[in-house]
N, C-alpha and C positions, 0 to 999 in steps of 0.2 A: 504493500500500500504506500509506503513512503516514496518509492520510486515513481509511482503514478502521480502522486501529489506534486513531487518535484518537477515532473514533466508537464504538470497542469492538465492531466488527462481528464479530470473532472470538469474542466472549463472547455466546453466544446468549441472547436474552431474549424470551420469548414475548409480553411486554407492550410491546415496543419500538414506537415510533411515529415518524413523520416521517423525518428523514434517517438515523437509526440503523436503522430498519426497512428502508429502501431499501438501505443499506450492507450489512446482514445478508443481504438477498436476493441482492445482487450477490456477496457473499462465498460464500454457499451454492452459487450457480450455478457460480462458478469452481472451487470445491472439487469439486463433482460432475463437472464436465468433466475436471478433473485426474485424479481417481480413476477414473472409469468409462472415459473415452475414451482418455486418454493412458497411464495406468498399468495399466488392467485390474484395478482393485482393488474391484470391486463386493462389498460386504459385509465388506471387510477394513479393518484400520487403515491409514490413509494417512499420508504424510509430514507433513501439517499437523495430524494428531491426536496425534503422538508427539513426545517430546523426550528427549534423553539423560538417563538416571537415573530416568525415570518408572516407577512400579509399574503394570504392566498390570492392568486390571480388565475385567470384562465376560465375554462368552461365551468358551468354550474356543477356538472358531474365531478370534475376535478376538484373544485373547491370543497365539495361535500366529502371527498375522500381524504382530505388533508388531516382531520383529527385522527382518523384510523392510522394513517401513515406516521403521525407523530407518536402514537402509542407504540407502534412497531419499532420506531427508531429508539425510543426509550428502552424497550426490551432488548434490542440488539446492543445498545451501548452498555447496558447493565451486564450482559454476558461477556462483552469484550473486556470490560474492566474487572471481571471476576477472576 
């Protein structure tokens, strides 16, 4: 994870090349697997999309999914720090 953050993989850039583009592709794949396969969040906000105190934006469906995503994020963070 630190490598992806150092390469800014979580900050999407359509013009990225080289290592940054590869890291973004890897990050996107992990995020899709987490959302779709493990959490069943197809089309919803996920725990990697949200953070405490954020102002939800986007479609009504997406905004309604933010509280659930924040709960999942809190659970994931709790397990990471355990």
